[in-house]
N, C-alpha and C positions, 0 to 999 in steps of 0.2 A: 774104391767102391764105384761100380758102374753107374753112370748117369742115365736115367731113362730117356729114350728117344724123344718122347714128347717134350721133355725139358730142354733138350738140345735145340729142337726146332723152335720152341717158344722163346728161348734166349735170343735166337736169331731174329725173331719177330720183334722182340723188345728193343734190340739193337737198331733195327730199321726204324722203329717208331720214333726214336730219339732224334732222327734227322729232320723231322718236320717242325715247322713253326706255325702252329695251327690255331692259336688262340682266336676266338673263344672255344673252338672245337677241341676235342681230345686228340692226343697223339696216338696213332694206331699203326701197327705194323702187321703184315700178313705174309705167311709162307705156305705155298702149296707143295705137297710132297706126294709122289707116286712111286710105288715100288722102291721106297727108301731113297729116292732121289728128288732133289728140289727141282720142280718144273716151272715155278713162277713165284715171284715175291714182289712186294710193293709196300709203300707207306703213304700215309696222308701227308701231303706236302704243305698245303695252305688251306685255309677255310675257303670253301667254294670249289676246290679242285677235287678230282676223283678220290674216293676213299681207298684205303689200303687194299681191301679185298678186290676192288675193281682193277687196280693196277696189277695185282697178282694174277687175276683171271686173264687179263689181256696178254700178259707175258706167257702164260701157260698155253693159251689157245685150246686145241682139242685135248691136250694132255690133262686138262682140268677134270675131264669126265672120269669118275672113279677115284679121284685124288682125295687126300686129307688136307684140310686147311687148319693151320695154326695161326690164331689171331689174338691180339692182346686185349680186345674189347668185343663185347657182344655185337654181332652184325646188326645194322639198323634195319628196321622193318617199315619205315615211314618215308614219305617224300619230304625232302627239305630243299636245299639248294642243289642236291644230287639225288638220283633215284635210289630206292631201297637196295641195300647190298644183299639182304636175305633172298630177294627175288632173283638176283643175278646168280647167286650160288646155286639155287634150285635149278634154274634154267641151264646152268653149265654142267649139271650132273655131279656135283661134288658129293662124295660118299659120306664123309665124316668131318665134323668140326670140333676142334679143341680150342676153347676160349679161355683166356686167363681170368676174366671177370665179367660179371653182368653189368650192363649199363646202369650207372647210379641214378640216372634221371627217372624219378618215379612214374613219369608219364609214359615211358617206353620200356622200362625195365622188364626183361623176360619175354617181351613180345617177339623179338627176333628169334630167340631160341624156340619159342612155341611154333612159329611159322616153319622153321627148319624141321622140327620134329614131325609136324603134321605132314610134311612132304616126304617123310621117310628117311631123313638124314640123321645119323647118329650124332648126338651132341654131348660133349664132356666139358665141364666147367671147373675152373679152379687151379689150373696149372700155373705155378709161379704168380699166384694172385697178389701177394703182398708187393712184389716188385712192380706189377702192373698198376696197383693202386697208388704207389709212390710216384711212379712215372706221371700219372695223371692226377696228382694230388690237388691241383687247382680245380680241375673239372669236377672231381669227386666232392670237394668241399662245397662248391657252389650249388651243386644239384642235390646235396643232402641237407644243407642248412639254409640255403637261400641267401648266403652272404659270400662276398668275395674272399678268396685266399689272399692273405697279406704277407708279403715277404719284406722284412726290414733289411736293407743293404747299407753298408757304410764302408768307406775306405779310410784307413788310419795308420798312424805310426805304431811301432811296437808298444809304445807307452799309451796308446789309446787316444791320441790327438788327431782330430780331423782337419786341423789347420794350425797355423802358427798364431801367436797372440795378436798379430796384425791382420789376420784373416786370410793370409796366403795359403792356398791349398792345391795349386796346380804345379806339378802333379805329384801326389804322395806316392802313388803306385805306378808301376811301369806299364808299358804297352800291352803285354800279354794279359794282365789283370783287367785293363780297360776293355780289351776285346771281349773278355768274359762278361763284363757288365752289359755290353750291347747284346750278347746272347740272352742274358737274363731279361733284358727289356723285351726282346722278341718273344720270350715265353709267356709274358704277361700281356694283358690287353690294356693296361693303364700304368703310367709311370707318375709317381706323386712326389712332390717336394713341398717344403714350407717356404714362406716368403723370404726368410733369411737366406736360404740357398740361392734364390733368384737374385736378391740384392747383392750378394757376395760374388757369385760365379757367373751370372747371366747365362745359364745353360740353355741348350736347344732341346734336350731330352728326347731326341729322335734315335732311331736305330741306324747307325752309320757304318754298316758293313756291306760292301758291294754285293755279295752273293745273297743278301737278305733284303734286296730292294722292295720285295713285296710286303715285308713286315714293317715298313717305315711308319705307317700311319697308326701308331698307338695313341690312345687318348692321353694327353698330358694334363695332370691335375695339380693345381697350385692351391695350397691352403693359406689363405691370406685374410685374416680376420678383420683387418682395418682397410683392406683394399689399397695397400701401399705399392703394389706392383707397378713399375714404370711402364708407361704406355709404349715405350720404344723397346721393351725387353724382347730378346730373341724368342722366348717361349710363346710370345703372342703372335708370332708369324703364322697365320692360319694356313698358308700354303704348304708348310712342312708337315703338320699334323693338327688334329683338332685339339683345342684347349678348353678346359673347364676351370674356372676360378671359384673356389668355395669361400664365401665370406659371410659376414653377419650384418645385422641391421645397422651397425655403426658405419657401414661403408657409404661413401658419397653417392647419392642417386644420380647425379650428373655424370660421374665417372662410369657408373654401371651402364648408363645409356650410351655413352661414347664407345665403350668396349663392345656392347651388344651390336651396335651399328657396324662394327668391323667383323662381325661373325663369331665373336668370342662368347662362349657360354658362361654367364655369371649367375651363380646360384646363392641366394641368401638363405642361410641355414640357421637353426637354433644355436645359441651360444651357451657356453658354460664358463662363467667367470670372464666373459669378454672374448673367449676363444671359440673357434668353430667346434661344434659338437661332432667329434670324429665318428662316433657310432652312427649318427644321423647321416653323415657323409657316406659311410660305407653302405648304408641302406639305400641311399639315393643311387649310388653306383650300381648296386645289385639290381635295382629296378630298371636300370638302363642296360642290363645284360652284361655288365663288366664282371668277369669271373675271377680275374687275378689282378692284384695291385702290387707293383714294386715300389716301395717307399725308399727313396734315396736320401732321406734326411730333410733338414738337419737334425741335430741332437734333440731339440725341443719337440719337434714333431714325432720323432721315433719314441721319445719318452712318453708322449701323450698316447701313442698307440699301445705301448706296453701297459700304461696305467688303465686303459680301457680293456685290456686283454684281447686286443684285436690282432696281435701278431701271431701268425701261424708258423713262420720260419725265419731264421736269421741267416744272413750271408754276410760275413765280415771279411774284408780284405786287409791284411796286415803287411806293411812294408818294413823291411829290416833297417829302420832308422828311428832315432829318438828326436822328438821335437821339444818336449819339456815345456815348462811355463805354466804357472797357476792359472793364467788368463786364457790359455789356449783351449778351444772348444773340444769336447769329447763326443763320442758317437751317441751316447745316451745321456742327455742332460736332465733337467727336472730336479725334484727334491731327492730322489733316490731312496734306497733302503736305510732305515735307521739302525738296524741290527743285522748281523750276518745271517741269522736264521730267517730273516725276511727277504733275503736275496732270491731272485728268480733262478731256478735250476733249468739247465738245458739238457736235452736228451738226444740220442741218435747223432752224436757229434762226429763229424767227418771232416778231415782236412786234406788239402793237396797243395802242390806247388803251382804257381803261375809265374814262370820266369823266376825272378828273385823274390817275389812276394808269396805269401801264404794265404789261402782261402779257407775259412772255417764255415762250415754249414751245420746248423743244429736246429732243434725244435724246442720251443718253450714248454715247460711242464707246469700247466696251471693246476691249482689245487683241486679243482672240481673235475679234472679230466679223468 
């Protein structure tokens, strides 16, 4: 069966979009076609850098006049950190625009299309829309619900253990899987762990891939209900990335003051049974413009997110090894399901290899979805 030309070019645009690490902005790719030939293409690389449409127009030059644009998201019509793309397309003389989807932000949705149509440009919307929505699932969730998209990530042995019974966990997975984790961090604008992970692993929680230097400064969030975080912990080094500690009223006021003097953000949130109210934390992050949160554990924190139905996506890394041991921690702790029929189902399950390890990606199916 012959694939329509608009799908061929939109697939190229989607492929380009995936190259960007744009949080909190959406990933966008654009392809300009004239007389059946690609004359310019581009993608949004980082927040604050030129948008995909502008990159494509620059590469096309005069060839943009009379060309057709294939773009993964509605061109913007407002001034932000960059000028409106719709205006640039009109000025360049683009004849037709195929867009995969409308901007989900209700404040701007449809306005870019409206401006293009008023200028006499033909607009078609919906080519490979589902792929485009999944590509920007973080951006879509935030702008349609006002809450961050939460990804639960864990690395474990084939029998589901995230460490040995002594707490040793470095490294369960191999280097290819760990590189993927850094790409995941770059896709989100916040990385979150519980205090247990800080005490056990003393992580940095930065993006440490050389070609992603611009994506290093992701917000690090520590859920620490009693404020037990050591003041010398690596995650508190503010020169690496900003850090927010979510705690409760049981935290020491003196320690809160010392941490704040060092430039560390400490937020006292409501508690539930002595633990930080995770929904309140997500609401706080949303108010600060955080669109996506990558939760890297531990098992107690991930279980708490599941209990609150806050998890949107699961990314679990499995190493082909057995740890065993009743006391060894698992990826999802807590009380767990009492009966099999109470277990949480996952949908849209996808897996792939990462060196010797296996990566499973899936989406929780909540009863009211």
